[in-house]
N, C-alpha and C positions, 0 to 999 in steps of 0.2 A: 041518626048517623047514616041510615040506609039511603036517604036523599043525598047526602053529602058524597057518598061513595059513587052514586049514579051521576051525580053533577060532575065529579072529578073524572069519571070514565068518559063521559060525553066531552068534557073539555079536552082530555088527552086524545081521544079519537079525532076530534076536530083538528087539533094542532098537527097531529101526525098526517091527517089527510092533506092539510095545507102544505106541510113540509113535503110530502110525497109529490104533490102537484108541482112544487117549486123544483124539486130535484128532477122530476120527469121532464119539465120544460128545459131545465139546464142541460140535461144529457141529450134531449132532441136538438138543441142548438149546437152542441159540441159534435153530435153525430153528422149533422148537415154540414158543418165546417169541414170535418174530415172528409166527407164524400167529395166536397168541392176540391180539396187538395189532392185527393186520389185522382180525380178526373184530370187535373192540371198536371200532375207529375209527368206523365209520358210526354206530353208537349214540351215541357221544360227540358227533359232529357234529349228529345229530338233537336230542339233549338241549341242546346249545348254542344251536341254532336256536329251540328252544322257550323256552329261558330268555330269549333276545332278544325273542321275541314278548311274553312275560309282562312283561318290563321296559317295553317300548313301551306296552303296555296300562295298566300301572301309572302311567306318566308321564302318559298321556292322562287317566286317571281323577283323578290328583292335580290336574292343570290344571282340570278340570271342577269338582272340590270346591272349589278356590280361587275360581273364578269364581262359584259358587253362594254361598259364604260372603261374597264381596264384594257380591252382589246383595241378600242378606239383610241385611247391614249397612246397605246403602243404603236399602233399604225401611223398616228400623227407624228410621233417621234421619228419614225423610220423613213417618212416620206420626204421627198426632195422639197425644198422651199418652192414655192409658186413663183413663177416669173411675173414681174409686175405687168399689168395691162398696159397697152399703148394708150396714151392720151390722145384724144382726137382734137 
């Protein structure tokens, strides 16, 4: 029975060691992935901020263009008709 207990203990120690190595490797991979995401996060935030700025600028420009179009149409409506050109 003594040999059986020693064999069982050796087997369990070996299995736990393999399990620990697998678990260790898994957490190393997870840790590296998190490090990559943490490095990228500030860049994504900056990019989102710039996209927001550009969207705001685009909206402002669109409003200006619409107002200019309205003014041009208003001016064209108030303008006297052009005299026809002389034909040569």
